[in-house]
N, C-alpha and C positions, 0 to 999 in steps of 0.2 A: 670436257674431261675434268674430273675432280682432281685436286692436288692433295698430296700428302703433306700435312702441316704438323709442325712440332710446336705446340702451344703451351703456355703456362698462364693460369688465371689465379688471382689472389682473392682470398676471403669469399670464395664461392663453393666451398666443399659441402654443399647442402644436398639433401636427398632430392629435392625438386630440380635442381640444376643437373644433377647426375641423371635423373630421369629424362630430362630434355635431350641429353646426349644420345639416348637410345634411338631416337628417330633418325640419327645419322649413323646407326650401327656402331656406336662406340660404347664399349663395356669395360668393366673393371679388368685391369691387367692380371692375368692368372698368377704371375709371380711378383706382382707389385704390392707395395705396402699401402694399406688404406686405413684411415682413421675417421672417426665421426666428428672430429673437431671442425666446426664450420669455418674457422679462420685459417685453416691449413691451405697451402697452395695445392692446386690441382693441375697435373701435367697430362697433356693429351697428345698422343702420337700413334699413328697407324692403327686406328680402330680401338685403342685402349686408353684408359685413364688410370692414374695412380697419384699418390701423394709424394712420390719421389720421381726424379727425372727418369724418363724412359727413352733415351736418345738412341739413334741408330747411326753410327758414323759421324760425319761432319754436318749433319742437318742443323741449320740455324734455328734457334728457339725464338719464337715470337712472344714477347711479353705483352699480354693483353690487359695488364693491370688488374682491375676488378670489374671490367666491362663485359658482362655476359653477352650483350648484344653483338659486340665485336666477335667474340668466339663463335656465336651461332652464325653470323654472316660469313665468317671465314670458312666454317664448315660447309656452308651452303654454296660456296664459290664453285661455279660450274661453267666452263667455256662452251658447252654444247647448247646452252639456252640463254636467252636474254631475260626471261621472266625472273623477277626478284634478284637480279644481279645489279651491281653498282656500276654506274657510268659517269664519265667526266664530260660535262658540256663546257666547251671552250671555244669561243669565237673571237678571242682577243687578237689572234693573228690577222683577222680581217678588219675588225672594228677598233682595234687599239684599246685605249683606256676606257672608251665608252662600251666596250664589249663586256662579256660576262664569263666567269669561270666558276663552276660549282659542280658538286657531286650530287647524284640523285639515284634512287633505286627505280629500275624499270618495272612497272606493274603490269605491262601487257606482254603478249607472247613474243613480241620483237621490238627492238628499239625503233624500227621504221614506223610501227604503228603508234608507239608511245609519243614520238616526236615528229609526226607527219606534217603538222602545221608549218607551212613555208619551208618544208624539207629541213627542219632544224636538226634532224638526225645526222646530217653530214658533219656537224660540229661535235659529234659524240664519239667517244672511244671507251671501250671497256676499262674500268678501273683495275689497276693491278693490286695484288695483295698488299704491297707496300703503301699504295695510295689509300686503301681502305683503312689500314692500321693508322696511318698518319691522320686521316680524317677523324676517326674516333678518338684518338688520344690527344688531339689538339682542339677539338670542339668543346663547347661548354660541358662540364661534367654532369649537368642535369640529364643529358642524354643517355648516360650509362647507369 
């Protein structure tokens, strides 16, 4: 199931980024204000984008800074599939400090196929939207 997200991204108001939003069926808001200034903030919500906030009710806005990969991964978030979704591998509850905790993207059709070696998939859980945001915004800025 896809989630409805209320996002803002900074300094990405470019034609190429807006074009990449179309593959997620996100288009200019019919009543929204749009500028060609590439440094303008871009707000994304419920299938539309604009250069001004387009909130509906109390939806929390996720500030994606200037990380376009974060926006695209959040827009791709889908609980009905494992392919190209973020997972958290964590075996520290079993192995303590010698264990491992890290996030990764599943490249196969299911997490069971991706992590079949020694049944490692039992240590994996789907990453939440909050974990994905934290991962991107705390990792080295070279990734964004």
